[in-house]
C-alpha positions as CSV (number, residue, x, y, z in Angstrom):
1,M,-22.4,-8.6,-25.0
2,K,-23.3,-11.0,-22.2
3,E,-20.3,-12.0,-20.1
4,N,-20.7,-15.7,-19.9
5,T,-17.1,-17.1,-20.2
6,L,-14.1,-16.9,-17.9
7,R,-12.1,-15.3,-20.7
8,E,-14.6,-12.4,-20.9
9,L,-14.5,-12.0,-17.1
10,Y,-10.7,-12.1,-17.3
11,I,-10.6,-9.3,-19.8
12,E,-13.1,-7.2,-17.8
13,E,-11.0,-7.7,-14.6
14,L,-7.8,-6.7,-16.6
15,R,-9.5,-3.5,-17.7
16,D,-10.5,-2.8,-14.2
17,I,-6.9,-3.1,-13.0
18,Y,-5.6,-1.1,-15.9
19,D,-7.8,1.8,-15.0
20,A,-6.9,1.4,-11.3
21,E,-3.2,1.6,-12.2
22,T,-3.7,4.7,-14.4
23,Q,-5.5,6.4,-11.5
24,L,-2.7,5.6,-9.2
25,V,-0.1,7.0,-11.7
26,K,-1.9,10.4,-11.2
27,A,-2.4,10.0,-7.4
28,L,1.1,9.0,-6.4
29,P,2.9,12.3,-7.2
30,K,0.4,14.1,-4.9
31,M,1.0,11.6,-2.1
32,A,4.7,12.0,-2.5
33,K,4.4,15.8,-2.4
34,A,2.3,15.7,0.8
35,S,4.8,13.4,2.6
36,T,7.2,15.0,5.1
37,S,9.2,11.9,5.7
38,E,12.0,11.7,3.1
39,K,11.8,7.9,3.2
40,L,8.1,7.9,2.6
41,R,8.4,10.4,-0.2
42,S,11.1,8.4,-1.8
43,G,9.0,5.3,-1.5
44,F,6.0,6.9,-3.3
45,E,8.3,8.2,-6.1
46,E,9.8,4.7,-6.5
47,H,6.4,3.1,-6.6
48,L,5.3,5.6,-9.2
49,Q,8.0,4.4,-11.6
50,Q,7.0,0.8,-10.7
51,T,3.4,1.5,-11.4
52,K,4.2,2.8,-14.9
53,V,5.8,-0.5,-15.6
54,H,2.7,-2.3,-14.3
55,V,0.6,-0.3,-16.8
56,D,3.0,-1.3,-19.6
57,R,2.8,-4.9,-18.7
58,L,-1.0,-4.8,-18.7
59,Q,-0.9,-3.1,-22.2
60,Q,1.4,-5.9,-23.3
61,I,-1.2,-8.5,-22.2
62,F,-4.0,-6.6,-24.0
63,D,-1.9,-6.5,-27.2
64,G,-1.5,-10.3,-26.9
65,L,-5.2,-10.8,-26.5
66,E,-5.9,-8.3,-29.3
67,E,-8.3,-6.5,-26.9
68,N,-8.7,-2.8,-26.0
69,S,-7.5,-1.8,-22.5
70,S,-10.0,1.0,-22.1
71,G,-13.7,0.9,-21.3
72,K,-13.8,0.2,-17.6
73,K,-13.8,2.6,-14.6
74,C,-12.4,1.1,-11.4
75,K,-14.7,2.5,-8.8
76,G,-12.8,0.7,-6.0
77,M,-9.6,2.5,-6.8
78,Q,-11.6,5.7,-7.2
79,G,-12.8,5.5,-3.7
80,L,-9.3,4.6,-2.3
81,V,-7.8,7.6,-4.1
82,S,-10.5,9.8,-2.8
83,E,-9.7,8.7,0.8
84,G,-6.1,9.4,0.2
85,S,-7.0,12.9,-1.0
86,E,-8.9,13.5,2.2
87,M,-5.8,12.7,4.1
88,I,-3.7,15.1,2.1
89,D,-6.2,17.9,2.5
90,G,-6.8,17.2,6.2
91,D,-5.6,19.4,9.1
92,F,-3.0,17.0,10.6
93,E,0.5,17.3,12.1
94,A,3.2,16.3,9.7
95,D,3.9,12.9,11.3
96,V,0.2,12.1,11.6
97,R,-0.4,12.9,8.0
98,D,2.5,10.6,7.0
99,A,1.0,7.8,9.1
100,G,-2.4,8.4,7.4
101,L,-0.8,8.4,3.9
102,I,0.8,5.0,4.7
103,S,-2.6,3.7,5.8
104,A,-4.2,4.9,2.6
105,A,-1.3,3.5,0.5
106,Q,-1.6,0.1,2.1
107,R,-5.3,-0.1,1.4
108,V,-4.4,0.5,-2.2
109,E,-1.8,-2.2,-2.1
110,H,-4.1,-4.8,-0.5
111,Y,-6.7,-4.0,-3.2
112,E,-4.1,-4.5,-5.9
113,I,-2.7,-7.7,-4.4
114,A,-6.2,-9.2,-4.4
115,A,-6.9,-8.1,-7.9
116,Y,-3.6,-9.3,-9.4
117,G,-3.9,-12.6,-7.6
118,T,-7.3,-13.1,-9.2
119,V,-6.3,-12.3,-12.7
120,R,-3.0,-14.3,-12.4
121,T,-5.1,-17.3,-11.5
122,Y,-7.5,-16.7,-14.4
123,A,-4.6,-16.4,-16.8
124,T,-3.2,-19.7,-15.6
125,I,-6.5,-21.5,-16.0
126,L,-7.0,-20.1,-19.5
127,G,-3.5,-21.2,-20.6
128,E,-2.2,-17.6,-20.9
129,E,1.3,-18.5,-19.6
130,E,3.1,-15.3,-20.7
131,A,0.3,-13.1,-19.2
132,A,0.3,-15.2,-16.0
133,S,4.1,-14.7,-15.7
134,L,3.8,-10.9,-16.2
135,L,0.9,-10.7,-13.6
136,E,2.9,-12.8,-11.1
137,Q,5.8,-10.3,-11.4
138,T,3.5,-7.4,-10.7
139,L,1.9,-9.3,-7.8
140,E,5.3,-9.9,-6.2
141,E,6.2,-6.3,-6.6
142,E,2.9,-5.1,-5.0
143,E,3.6,-7.5,-2.0
144,E,7.1,-6.1,-1.7
145,T,5.7,-2.5,-1.7
146,D,3.2,-3.4,1.0
147,Q,6.0,-4.9,3.2
148,K,8.1,-1.7,2.7
149,L,5.1,0.4,3.8
150,T,4.7,-1.8,6.9
151,E,8.4,-1.3,7.8
152,L,8.0,2.5,7.4
153,A,4.8,2.5,9.4
154,E,6.6,0.9,12.4
155,E,8.8,4.0,12.5
156,I,6.4,6.7,11.4
157,N,3.5,5.6,13.6
158,V,5.6,5.8,16.7
159,E,6.7,9.3,15.8
160,A,3.0,10.3,15.2
161,A,2.0,8.9,18.6
162,G,4.8,10.7,20.5
163,G,4.7,14.1,18.8
164,P,7.7,16.2,18.0
165,G,11.0,15.1,19.6
166,M,9.5,12.1,21.4
167,T,11.2,8.7,20.7
168,G,9.7,5.3,20.8
169,G,11.5,4.6,24.1
170,E,10.1,7.7,25.7
171,I,6.6,6.7,24.7
172,L,7.1,3.2,26.3
173,T,8.5,4.8,29.4
174,E,5.5,7.0,29.8
175,E,3.2,4.1,29.3
176,A,5.1,2.0,31.9
177,E,5.0,4.8,34.4
178,A,1.3,5.3,33.9
179,E,0.7,1.6,34.7
180,S,2.9,1.4,37.7
181,G,2.6,4.9,39.2
182,D,6.4,5.0,39.7
183,E,9.2,6.4,37.7
184,V,10.6,3.9,35.2
185,T,13.9,4.1,33.4
186,A,14.4,3.1,29.8
187,D,16.6,0.1,30.9
188,E,13.6,-1.4,32.7
189,I,11.5,-1.6,29.5
190,P,11.8,-4.9,27.8
191,P,12.6,-4.8,24.0
192,I,9.7,-5.0,21.6
193,G,8.7,-8.6,21.2
194,K,9.9,-9.7,24.6
195,V,8.0,-10.1,27.8
196,R,9.0,-8.7,31.1
197,P,9.6,-11.6,33.6
198,A,6.9,-11.9,36.2
199,T,7.7,-10.8,39.7
200,A,6.4,-12.3,43.0
């Protein structure tokens, strides 16, 4: 059947997201298992449960439309999951692997945020108010997950850059010493987000 109405496009996009979410349900346990950070592992496990709810919401929408949820393969998510698998199988130090897993997970979240934003808008235009509300809930949860990953990255990326036993302050100290050529104490390093006053 030729797809020539917004409703048909809406249903096809919903099927694409449904397949994306089901792929993610299978991928998240592997990402959790590969994580060495307890916070990151817990985050993946929490998002797995959340993703199962997202699948249920989508099925609820399909039931309301009296449409089948199957029939579409999300190649975008397939590629993102494949990249995540490469990170899991790669020969990386623990902190570096965690940083890579966050990167892979945030690519997934950004993909989903774009997809849910689109179908939420379609639902609103088509007068599917209940579906639009359900999609908005999921969109907000995806955005919250992305923010949590960003906060985790701020901690884990520093650990990955410094190696075992090296704190963020020690990394900044080394950088400051490299620039000045002199020994620098931690007290002389400005807090993140602040600029060191210029000297004459």
